[in-house]
Every structure is written in structure tokens, then in C-alpha cells.
N, C-alpha and C positions, 0 to 999 in steps of 0.2 A: 242745374238741369228737373225738375222732379219729374221723376216715373207716376203716373200715377197705376196703371196698367199693363201686362202682360197675358198676352193668351197666343198661343201659335204661334210664339217664335216673334209675332210683329210687338215693339214698345209702343207707349200711348204716351207721351210727356207734356209739360209743358213748358219755356223757357222762365225763366227768374222773374223779366223785364216785361210781362205780357202785354198786350195793350187789348181794346176788344175790336171787332167784335171775339165773344166767348170764340173758342177757336184750339183745337188738339194736331198735336204733329203725329207721326207716326212712324215707325221707320223696321226696316227687316234687312238686314244686307246690305243692298246697294242704294233702296224702296227707299222710297220717302215721298210722305202727302200730308199737307196741313189741311185741316178742314175744320168750319166753321160747326158749331155741334149742336147747334140749333135749328140751323135749314138744310145743314147734311151738306150743305156743296164746298163741293173741291175746290181751294184757291190755289193750291200749288201741290204739282203729280212729279214726281221722277224714278222710272224704273222698276213701275210697279204695274204688273199684268193689268187687264180687263177683270179677269178671276180673283187677282190680289185686292182691284178697287172692290169688287163687291164683298169679300170675305171682310174686309176693314168695313166696309158700309153696315154691314148686319152685324158686327162686334158692336160698332156705336149703337147701333141701335140697341141693340139688350143692353147697354151698358149708359145708358145716355143720361140720364138722371144720374147716374153715382157720376160721372166726368162732367158732369155742371155743379153739378155739389162739389166735385173735390177744387174747381178751379175755385167757384165764389169762394170758398175756406183759405185755400188757398193766397188767393189777392183779397181777402176782405170783400167781400161783396154783397 
């Protein structure tokens, strides 16, 4: 599981056998989210508060190009 970014205790990562659409997994403690990077659509969420969700979305917006670039580099797209 390549970790791409760590911010404020949130870990942003991929699994090594990912599939499209381009997305990122986020975890902190017991919380987990899966978010599509181009649309910011949340496709799975577990135990994150709305406040955490907003923080995560803002972090992704701030690092969106970097995260998409990391995906493309790792998966050679």
C-alpha cells in the first residue's frame, strides 16, 4: 500500500492493485474514506465525521494534482 501523503494524521494511499477511476484511500484511526480524485466523489466512508470529511476534501483539493500525478506515475498511465 503505497502511502502518497500524510497530513494532520490522515494517511492518503493506494493499494498496489488499483483500478480506475483514479481514486485515493484515506485513513486515520478507525476512520476510512475512498474518494475519486477528479470528481471528489466519496465512494466509501466509515467512521469519519462531517468535519473530518471537509478536512479531507480540502487536503485533496490542495494536493489534487500531486495525488493524480502519483497515481499516474505508480500505475504508469
